[in-house]
C-alpha positions in Angstrom: 107.3 112.2 114.1 109.5 115.2 113.2 109.1 116.5 109.6 111.6 118.1 107.3 110.1 121.4 106.1 112.7 122.4 103.6 112.0 123.1 99.9 108.8 124.8 100.5 106.8 126.8 97.9 106.8 124.3 95.0 104.4 125.6 92.4 101.0 124.0 91.9 100.0 123.3 88.3 97.5 125.9 86.9 95.8 123.3 84.7 94.4 120.1 86.1 92.1 119.1 83.3 94.5 117.1 81.1 95.1 114.2 83.5 92.3 111.6 84.1 93.2 110.3 87.6 92.6 106.6 88.2 90.2 105.5 90.9 89.4 109.0 91.7 86.2 111.2 91.5 87.9 113.6 89.1 85.4 116.5 89.2 85.7 116.7 93.0 89.4 116.4 93.0 89.9 119.3 90.5 87.7 121.5 92.6 89.7 120.7 95.8 93.0 119.0 94.9 95.0 116.9 97.3 98.4 117.7 95.8 101.8 116.2 96.9 105.0 117.8 95.7 107.7 115.8 97.5 108.3 113.2 100.2 110.9 112.1 102.7 110.8 109.2 105.2 107.4 109.2 107.0 106.0 112.3 105.3 104.7 113.8 102.0 104.7 117.5 101.5 102.0 119.8 100.1 103.2 122.4 97.5 103.2 125.0 100.3 105.6 122.9 102.3 103.1 121.5 104.8 104.1 118.0 106.1 101.6 115.2 105.5 102.0 112.1 107.7 101.8 109.1 105.5 99.7 106.5 107.3 99.4 104.2 104.2 103.0 103.9 102.7 101.7 105.6 99.6 99.6 102.8 98.1 100.8 100.1 100.4 104.2 100.2 98.7 106.7 102.6 100.3 107.6 100.1 103.0 111.1 101.6 103.7 109.8 105.1 103.8 110.2 107.8 101.1 113.2 109.0 99.2 115.7 106.8 101.1 119.2 107.9 100.2 120.5 104.4 99.4 117.7 103.6 97.0 117.8 107.1 95.3 121.6 106.7 94.8 121.2 103.2 93.3 118.6 104.5 90.8 120.7 107.5 89.9 123.9 105.4 89.4 122.0 102.8 87.3 120.5 105.5 85.0 124.0 106.6 84.1 125.3 103.0 83.5 122.5 101.1 81.7 119.3 102.8 81.0 117.5 99.9 79.2 118.2 96.4 78.2 115.9 94.3 76.0 114.0 91.8 78.1 113.4 89.3 75.2 116.5 87.2 74.2 118.9 89.4 76.3 119.5 90.1 80.0 121.5 92.2 82.4 123.3 91.2 85.6 121.2 93.1 88.1 117.9 91.5 87.1 119.5 88.0 87.6 121.0 89.1 90.9 117.6 90.5 92.1 115.8 87.3 91.0 118.2 85.2 93.1 117.7 87.5 96.1 113.9 87.3 95.8 113.9 83.5 95.4 116.1 83.2 98.5 113.3 85.0 100.5 110.5 82.9 99.2 109.5 79.6 101.0 110.2 76.1 99.8 111.2 75.6 96.2 109.7 78.9 94.8 113.0 79.4 93.0 112.2 81.1 89.7 111.1 84.7 89.1 109.5 86.3 86.1 109.5 90.0 86.2 106.8 92.5 85.2 106.0 96.0 86.2 103.0 96.1 88.5 100.7 94.0 90.6 98.1 93.9 87.9 100.6 92.4 85.4 101.9 90.0 88.1 98.3 88.7 88.6 97.7 88.2 84.9 101.2 86.6 84.6 100.5 84.0 87.3 97.1 83.1 85.8 98.7 82.6 82.3 101.5 80.5 83.8 99.1 78.4 85.6 97.0 77.5 82.5 100.1 77.1 80.4 101.7 74.8 83.0 98.8 72.4 82.9 98.9 72.3 79.1 102.7 71.7 79.1 102.0 68.9 81.6 99.5 67.2 79.4 96.4 68.4 81.2 95.1 71.0 78.7 91.6 70.7 80.0 92.6 72.5 83.2 91.6 76.1 82.2 89.2 77.2 84.9 90.3 79.8 87.3 88.9 80.4 90.8 89.1 83.7 92.7 87.3 85.0 95.7 84.6 87.5 96.5 86.1 90.8 97.7 89.4 89.8 96.2 91.6 92.3 94.3 94.1 91.1 91.8 94.7 94.3 89.8 92.9 95.8 86.8 93.9 93.6 83.8 91.1 91.5 82.4 92.5 88.4 84.2 92.7 90.2 87.5 89.2 91.6 87.4 87.8 88.3 86.2 89.1 86.4 89.3 88.7 89.5 91.5 85.6 90.0 93.5 85.2 93.8 94.0 81.9 94.6 92.3 82.7 98.2 91.1 85.9 96.9 89.5 83.9 94.3 87.5 80.5 95.6 86.6 81.5 98.2 84.0 83.6 96.0 81.8 81.5 93.3 80.2 81.6 89.5 80.6 85.4 89.3 81.2 87.1 85.9 81.1 85.0 82.8 80.6 85.3 79.8 83.0 85.9 81.7 86.2 84.3 81.0 89.5 84.6 82.4 93.0 85.0 81.3 96.6 83.0 83.2 99.2 84.9 85.9 101.1 85.9 85.2 104.7 84.4 88.2 106.5 81.6 87.9 108.9 81.1 90.8 111.3 78.8 89.0 113.6 81.5 86.4 114.2 84.7 88.3 113.8 84.2 92.0 114.9 87.1 93.8 116.5 89.6 91.0 116.1 93.3 91.4 116.5 95.1 89.2 114.0 93.4 86.1 112.6 89.8 85.5 113.5 88.9 82.1 115.0 85.8 81.8 112.9 85.8 81.0 109.2 88.3 78.2 108.4 85.3 76.1 107.1 84.8 78.6 104.2 87.8 77.0 102.5 85.7 73.9 102.0 83.7 75.8 99.4 86.6 74.9 97.1 85.5 71.3 97.4 82.0 72.3 96.3 83.4 73.9 93.2 85.5 70.9 92.4 82.3 68.7 92.7 80.5 71.2 90.4 83.2 71.6 87.7 85.4 68.5 88.3 89.1 69.0 89.1 90.2 68.1 85.6 88.9 71.5 84.5 90.4 73.7 87.2 93.9 75.3 86.7 94.4 77.4 89.8 92.9 79.1 92.8 94.1 82.7 93.5 93.7 84.5 96.8 95.3 87.2 98.8 96.6 85.7 102.1 95.2 88.9 103.6 92.8 90.7 101.4 94.0 94.4 101.5 92.2 96.6 99.1 88.8 95.5 100.3 89.6 96.7 103.8 92.2 94.4 105.5 90.6 91.0 105.9 93.0 88.7 107.7 92.6 85.0 107.0 90.7 82.9 109.6 92.9 80.5 111.5 93.3 77.3 109.4 91.7 78.7 106.3 94.9 78.9 104.1 96.1 75.6 105.3 92.8 74.0 104.2 93.0 75.6 100.8 96.5 74.2 100.4 95.3 70.7 101.3 92.4 70.8 98.8 94.6 72.2 96.0 97.2 69.5 96.6 94.6 66.8 96.7 93.0 67.8 93.4 96.1 68.9 91.5 95.2 72.6 91.4 97.8 75.3 91.6 97.5 77.6 94.6 98.5 81.3 93.9 99.0 83.7 96.6 98.7 87.4 95.6 101.3 89.0 97.9 101.4 92.4 96.1 100.4 94.0 99.4 101.6 91.4 102.0 105.1 90.9 100.6 108.2 92.5 101.9 107.4 93.1 105.6 103.8 94.3 105.8 102.9 91.3 108.0 106.4 91.2 109.6 107.9 88.6 107.2 109.3 88.6 103.7 106.1 86.9 102.6 102.7 86.2 104.2 103.3 82.6 103.2 106.1 82.5 105.7 104.0 84.0 108.4 101.2 81.6 107.9 103.3 78.5 107.2 101.6 77.8 103.9 103.6 77.3 100.7 101.7 78.2 97.5 102.7 77.2 94.0 103.0 80.8 92.7 103.5 84.1 94.6 102.9 87.4 92.9 104.7 90.5 94.2 105.1 94.2 93.4 104.8 97.4 95.6 107.3 96.8 98.4 110.0 95.2 96.2 111.3 98.8 95.3 109.6 100.6 98.2 107.5 102.2 95.5 110.3 104.0 93.8 110.3 102.4 90.3 107.5 100.2 89.0 108.2 96.5 89.3 106.3 93.3 89.9 106.6 89.6 89.2 105.6 86.0 89.8 107.7 83.5 91.8 107.1 79.9 90.8 107.9 76.5 92.2 110.7 74.5 90.6 108.4 71.9 89.0 106.4 74.6 87.3 109.4 76.2 85.7 110.8 72.8 84.7 107.6 71.8 82.9 108.4 74.4 80.3 112.1 73.4 79.8 111.4 70.4 77.6 111.5 71.7 73.9 114.5 72.2 71.6 117.1 74.7 72.9 116.3 77.3 70.3 112.6 77.4 71.0 110.9 80.0 73.3 109.5 78.2 76.4 106.9 80.8 77.6 105.3 83.2 75.2 104.8 85.9 77.8 106.6 88.9 79.1 106.8 92.7 78.9 109.2 95.3 77.3 110.2 96.5 80.7 110.4 93.2 82.6 113.4 93.4 84.9 114.1 97.0 83.9 117.6 98.0 84.9 116.4 101.0 87.1 113.8 98.8 88.8 116.3 96.0 89.4 118.8 98.5 91.0 116.0 99.9 93.1 115.0 96.4 94.2 118.5 95.4 95.2 119.0 98.6 97.2 115.6 98.2 98.9 116.3 94.6 99.9 119.6 95.8 101.3 117.8 98.4 103.4 115.2 96.0 104.7 118.0 93.7 105.8 120.3 96.5 107.2 117.6 98.1 109.3 115.8 94.8 110.2 112.5 96.3 109.0 110.6 93.0 108.8 111.6 92.2 112.4 110.7 95.9 113.3 107.2 95.3 112.0 106.9 92.2 114.1 108.0 94.1 117.2 105.6 97.0 116.5 102.5 94.9 115.7 101.2 94.8 119.3 101.5 98.6 119.7 99.8 99.1 116.3 97.0 96.7 117.2 96.4 98.4 120.5 96.4 101.8 118.9 93.8 101.1 116.1 91.6 99.1 118.5 91.5 102.2 120.8 89.0 103.7 118.3 86.5 101.1 119.3 83.4 102.7 120.8 83.6 105.8 118.6 80.1 106.6 117.3 81.2 106.3 113.7 83.1 102.9 114.1 81.3 99.7 113.1 84.3 97.4 113.1 88.1 97.3 113.2 90.5 94.7 111.8 94.3 94.4 112.2 97.2 92.1 111.3 100.8 93.0 111.1 101.3 96.7 110.3 98.0 96.8 108.4 94.6 97.7 109.8 91.2 99.0 108.7 88.2 100.6 110.3 84.7 100.3 108.9 82.6 103.4 109.3 78.9 103.3 109.7 77.6 104.4 106.4 75.4 107.5 106.0 71.8 106.5 105.2 71.4 106.4 101.4 74.9 107.6 100.7 77.2 104.5 100.9 80.9 105.5 100.7 80.2 109.2 101.5 81.4 109.2 105.2 84.5 107.2 104.2 85.3 109.8 101.4 84.7 112.7 103.7 86.9 111.2 106.3 89.8 110.8 103.8 89.4 114.5 102.7 89.2 115.8 106.2 92.3 113.8 107.2 94.3 115.4 104.4 93.0 119.0 104.6 92.4 119.3 108.3 94.9 116.9 110.0 97.6 116.7 107.3 97.5 113.0 107.1 97.1 110.5 104.3 94.8 107.5 104.8 93.4 105.0 102.3 89.7 104.9 101.5 87.6 102.1 100.0 83.9 102.8 100.3 83.3 103.3 104.1 86.5 101.5 105.0 89.6 103.4 106.0 92.9 101.5 105.8 96.2 102.1 107.5 99.5 100.6 106.4 102.4 103.0 107.5 105.9 102.7 106.3 107.9 100.0 108.3 110.2 102.7 109.6 107.5 104.1 111.9 107.9 104.0 115.7 105.5 103.8 118.6 105.2 107.5 118.8 104.4 107.7 115.1 101.7 105.0 115.5 100.1 106.9 118.4 100.2 110.1 116.3 98.3 108.5 113.5 95.4 107.4 115.6 95.3 110.6 117.7 95.0 112.6 114.5 92.5 110.2 113.1 90.3 110.4 116.2 90.1 114.1 115.7 89.0 113.6 112.2 86.3 111.2 113.3 85.1 113.8 115.9 84.6 116.3 113.0 83.0 114.4 110.2 79.2 113.9 110.0 
């Protein structure tokens, strides 16, 4: 895709020591920085003006592309009108308007939105609401939370407790008590090189029944899963798996939470993965794509009966003792409204649906390369597993990410030896082909 090369020569900082970068090997980065100075549409730009093709929508979030004029203008205008409004005991119009718009996109009676500022906060918010709901409903023994192996629900203590990515958990002590995990749904022997949902694996949802038999339903508040596990390397749900989870949760009075921080707002071709898969959870978490990454925002969408369970006390009493200073921040709300307008105006969710077959074919064209162990794809999301170097897990994946940036001027997402792709939804077929042509060149170079 053509790249705008204006505004070259932006200065690189001469001191990189002060910032401790998250989820980054800092010593290596500061020896060989991967610096981004600006962005537009499908590209980032290095400080020297070199265009970098964004194959990951930033961190799964810039779904409408970068620095879109409509969103930029909305943020600028809002900053001059209302910079901040207290989120406790007061409100402002745009947050209510955005909540209404989000609720209208959610399935069923998921009609109420509580805003926060990130996917991590959204995950912890949903877990707290679930436990508090059962208490408000007279079932205070329901405090146990069930996550899933290889799950990612952010980096708060709630999120890493129900999450199942080992490195995110092992450094931080015992975490929350009363948490259990379902098995992950990936089996390479049964699912390798699958486009879309694998046929094998629906039976793994029945592990929830085993946990109910072990702990008793009266102790379990909620199950939280990503409809498509993203950060662990794009694991689409097996056919029938989410439907079976819904059945078991309904049977046992357990709330079902879908973490849609990655899957929401078009990544799988729909406003929500819930819509794509035809399964309505009790709570949906969102973030990332709601503002196309421009201003931090997240939230939890809850079903009507959950909200109403808290509306029983006297009028002057707080109904939920939870929230954040910047919940529904005016700039974020303005950005969210402009982003939703852009998704609708440019039919970006429908565009993702139309491009999915081309994306699937393009990523699967890598099959057979000597470094490729598996490929998975659903919507405009995909991942390749690289065969690890003996005794050095993650090294080939890291080297591939570095080479993509420095040698092919492309950004990809690395997690161990998995490389993920999730381009902005404004991409076209030529851009998809370009991503995987460049990536094949990278694979040909790395050891």
